[in-house]
C-alpha positions as CSV (number, residue, x, y, z in Angstrom):
1,M,19.1,155.6,-23.7
2,R,22.7,156.8,-24.2
3,V,25.9,156.5,-22.2
4,L,28.5,159.2,-22.8
5,F,32.1,159.5,-21.7
6,Q,34.2,162.6,-21.8
7,M,34.0,164.3,-25.2
8,S,34.0,167.7,-26.8
9,A,31.1,170.1,-26.0
10,A,30.1,170.1,-29.6
11,D,29.8,166.3,-29.7
12,S,28.0,166.2,-26.4
13,S,25.5,168.8,-27.6
14,E,24.9,166.9,-30.8
15,L,24.1,163.7,-28.9
16,I,22.1,164.9,-25.9
17,D,21.5,168.7,-26.5
18,T,23.8,169.7,-23.7
19,P,27.6,170.1,-23.4
20,A,27.6,168.2,-20.1
21,A,29.9,165.4,-21.2
22,N,32.6,167.9,-21.9
23,T,33.1,168.4,-18.1
24,L,33.4,164.7,-17.2
25,G,36.7,163.6,-15.9
26,L,38.4,160.2,-16.2
27,H,36.4,157.2,-15.0
28,N,33.0,159.1,-15.2
29,A,30.1,158.8,-17.6
30,L,26.6,160.2,-18.1
31,L,23.5,158.2,-18.5
32,F,20.9,160.0,-20.7
33,V,17.3,158.7,-20.9
34,E,15.6,160.9,-23.4
35,S,12.0,159.6,-22.7
36,E,12.3,160.6,-19.0
37,G,14.6,163.6,-19.3
38,L,17.1,161.9,-17.1
39,L,20.8,162.9,-17.1
40,E,22.8,161.1,-14.4
41,K,26.5,161.1,-13.8
42,F,27.9,157.8,-12.7
43,R,31.2,155.9,-12.4
44,P,31.2,152.7,-14.4
45,Y,33.3,149.8,-13.2
46,A,33.7,146.1,-13.7
47,I,33.1,143.4,-11.1
48,P,36.4,142.4,-9.6
49,D,37.7,139.0,-10.5
50,E,38.1,136.1,-8.1
51,A,41.8,136.8,-7.5
52,W,41.0,140.3,-6.2
53,F,38.4,138.9,-3.8
54,E,40.9,136.3,-2.5
55,K,43.6,139.1,-2.1
56,M,41.2,141.2,0.0
57,R,40.1,138.2,2.1
58,A,43.8,137.4,2.8
59,A,44.5,141.0,3.7
60,I,41.5,141.2,6.1
61,H,42.4,137.9,7.6
62,T,46.1,139.0,8.1
63,K,44.9,142.3,9.7
64,Y,42.7,140.6,12.2
65,T,45.3,137.8,12.9
66,L,48.1,140.3,13.5
67,G,46.0,142.6,15.5
68,A,45.1,139.8,17.9
69,K,41.4,140.1,17.0
70,T,39.3,137.2,16.0
71,L,37.2,136.9,12.9
72,P,33.5,136.4,13.4
């Protein structure tokens, strides 16, 4: 298994026998599973921290409170 981010066509070809990683943009990666012949593009990300969840909860609560709607 290999995960590749954007790199030169030559480096990509050396690692997975295809220049596919050369066309990746920012925030994208390729998962390569040689035993299955799988090459899948994906967007890696980290789980948001607790502060982010609290900020979203507050924003949603404010939206429903100001819009005269009630939260379930």
